[in-house]
N, C-alpha and C positions, 0 to 999 in steps of 0.2 A: 636418536639424537645426529645432529649434523655437525660435530665437530670431532676433532683429535686431541687425545689428552696421551702424552708423551711420558713415558712410564720407563726404569727400568726393565727391558724384557727378559727372556727365558735364557737361560744357561748363565744367570749373573753368580758372581760369587761375593762372598763376604768378608774372604781374607786374602786379597791377591796379594803376589808376591811383592817385596820389599824392591822397590827402583833402583838401581844404582848407575850413575851417567858413564862409568869407567866403561873404554871401550866402545862408546859411541862416537860415531865419526860424523862431523858436521859435513861435509864436504860431501857426504854419501845418504842426506835425511834430511828429509822434510820438516820442518818442525812448526807444530799449532798451535797454539794458546788458547786458553779460555781467559779471560779478562780478571772478572771479580771472582775472589776467592782463589784464585789462580796465580795470577801477576799481581794483584792489588788486593788489600785487606776487604773484607764484608763490611761496610759500614751503616750506621741507620736510616741513612737518607743519600741515597745514589750521587749526588751533588758533591759529596765530601769526600769521595775516593780517591786514590793517589797513589803513585806507583812510585817505591824508593828508589831515589837517583841512580845508588848503585846497581838496581834491577834494571834498570832502564840503560845505563851505561852497556851492563853486560848483555842485555838484547842486543844492542846494537851492534855489539862487539861479535854475538852469533851470526848477526844477518850478514857481517862481512864475510865470516867462515864459510857459511853455509851457501856462498853464492846466492843469497837472495831469497832464499827459499826458507822464510821465517813469517808466518801469520798470524793472525789475532782473528780469534773464532768466538763471538761475543754476542748478546742480546742487546747490548749497547746501540746505538747507532754508529755509522762512521763517522761524522761529524764530532761525536760524543769522545771516541777513541782517538782522533787524531787531536784532540785538544789533551787527554788524558797521556799520552804517549809522546807530546814533544820533547825534546824535537826530532824523534823519530817520525818517518813517516814510511808505515809498513804494508806490505798487501794483509788487506782486513776486512772481512765478513761480518757486516752488522745486524740485528735484527733478527738474529739466527737465521743469517741466509738468506733473508728477503733484499739483501742488498749487498753489495760483493766487489771490492776493488781489486784490481788482479796489480802482476807485477809490473806490468806498462802503466798503471795508473787508468784506465780503464773501469768505470763505474758499472756494474750491470743491477737492473734492479728488477723484482719481481712486479709485474701490473698488478696497480690496486686500484678499487673503484673510489675517489676521495669522497664521494658523498655518503657511502655506508661509512668511510673510515672517519670524517666528520661524525657522523649520527653518533658511533659507537662512541668517539671523546667526549663525545658534549653527555650523553647518559650517562658514563663513569665518570664524568667531572662533579655531574648533580646527589651522584651518590656518594662520592668524597665529601662534598659541601656541608653535608649534613652528618656525616662520620668522622671527628676531630683524630687525628692523628694516623690516616691514613693519606696515602700521597699517589697519585695519578701520575704517568710517564707515557706522555704520545711520544711516539716515533715513529719512525717511515713505515707506514703500512702494519701497525698493529699499536695497541695501547697497554701499558702494564698498571694492574694494582697492587701496591705494595703495601703490608700489613706487619711490616717487621714490629711496628712500635703500637701496632693493638692488637696482637695476636688472638684475641678474645674474639674478634672479629671474622677469623680463618673461616669458619661456614657461611656466615653472610656473603663474603668474596667471594668465594668458589659457588655460592648459589646463584647469585649475579653473574659470575661469569658463563653459568652453563645457561642462564635465563636468556643471557645476551645473543647466544649461540643459535639459541632457536628464533629469537625475535629480530637479529639484523643481517643473519642469513648463515653461510658457511664458513667457521670461525675457527682456526687451528687454537687450541686450549693447550699452554703451556704453563706448567706449573712450576716452579723453583723455590728457592728458599726463602719464604714469607712472602712469595710473590705470585702473583696469576698474571700470566698477559695472554691477549688476546690478539691472533693475526690475521691478516686478511687474505694469507697465500701459503699454502701448505708443503714449505719448503723446512729443512731442517740445517744444524749444524755439520752433520753426515754430508747431507749434498752440496756443502759449499765448500768443503775439504774435498770431495771425488772431482767437483770442478779445478779446485786448484792441481789436484793430481794429475789431470788432462795436462796443465800447461807448463810450460816452463818458467823459472827453473825448477819447479818441483817433481813434475814428469821422470820418469825414472830411478825416482830415490826410495828410500824406504821412511813411511811414513811414521812420524812421534806425537802423539797429542795428548796435552793434559788439561784437566777440568776437574771440577768439583760437584758439579751440581747434575740433576736430574737430564735437564735438557742435553748434557753432554755425552748421552748413553749414545744418541745416534753416532755421534763422532766416535765413539770409542768402536762400536760396530762397526762402520767404513773401516777404518781405520785397523782392527784385529782380521779384516776378511783379506786386505792387501798383505798381509804377515808383516804387518808394523809394530809399534810399541803402541800401548794406550795405557796413561798414567791416572788414575783419581787421585786427587788431591781430598784429604780429610778421612772421616769414618765415612760408614755407609755400604748396604749391598750394592755390587757394581757391576758393569761386563767389562771394565776394565782388567790388564792380565798381569799390571804393577800395582803400586799404591806407595803415596808417600804423606807426610804426616800434615804439613801446612804448607802456605804461602810464603814459609822462611825457608823450607825446604826446597820449594821449586827454585828460588833466589842460589840457595847455596849450590843447587845442580847447575845454575848458569854460570854462575862464578867458576865452578870446576871446569867446567864443557870451553869456556872462553880463556881461562886462564892457563890453560895447558897448550 
């Protein structure tokens, strides 16, 4: 079958160490954050997400303290992230690395076949129309199918995604929390972090990445290979070497880092 499913890989652990921000030096660290489930609580519908104002303020202070070496790595599009992170305008990677805006403001996008993308979106929209409660989210280079409000349809959603990988062409299948995403380019959050780490102001620093979902595991793997700090938000088996309990814990560490 011509698609790829991202899962937590070999060497994962169910009990990473508890993370402590004590001793972490923003001036020597490159910070990467997932969005949903890390900076913002997961909500039933994607458009309802928001970041607490205090967290946004702390993220802005960290950006200044770290000399600009703060980026958000998300499955959302860059346009969505900019709207949700206002008034901040940070380096970001959207759609799991299919699009990336560097610290200089230049946007890098993976080449996508527009015809295949349109066909994929139409097929998923047709499926959603006959299954109330499902949500189709079309992004640059991918389409996500959310079944958080219809967990009973998980098997049907996954079967549809696998079938589309056969009929539409090579598709990277990304499974997350109550969502399956079909991407037309084979890039990951780990690839996006690696690209940032080759550039100023991230280059030469120790990478730090926090995320909560299976799609963040590629980021953890890259950060670990660079001798960095990977932080799993919430429960579940992971390749991260540290863990925090929830979104509120990330906010607490952000405030602690920037208050000092």
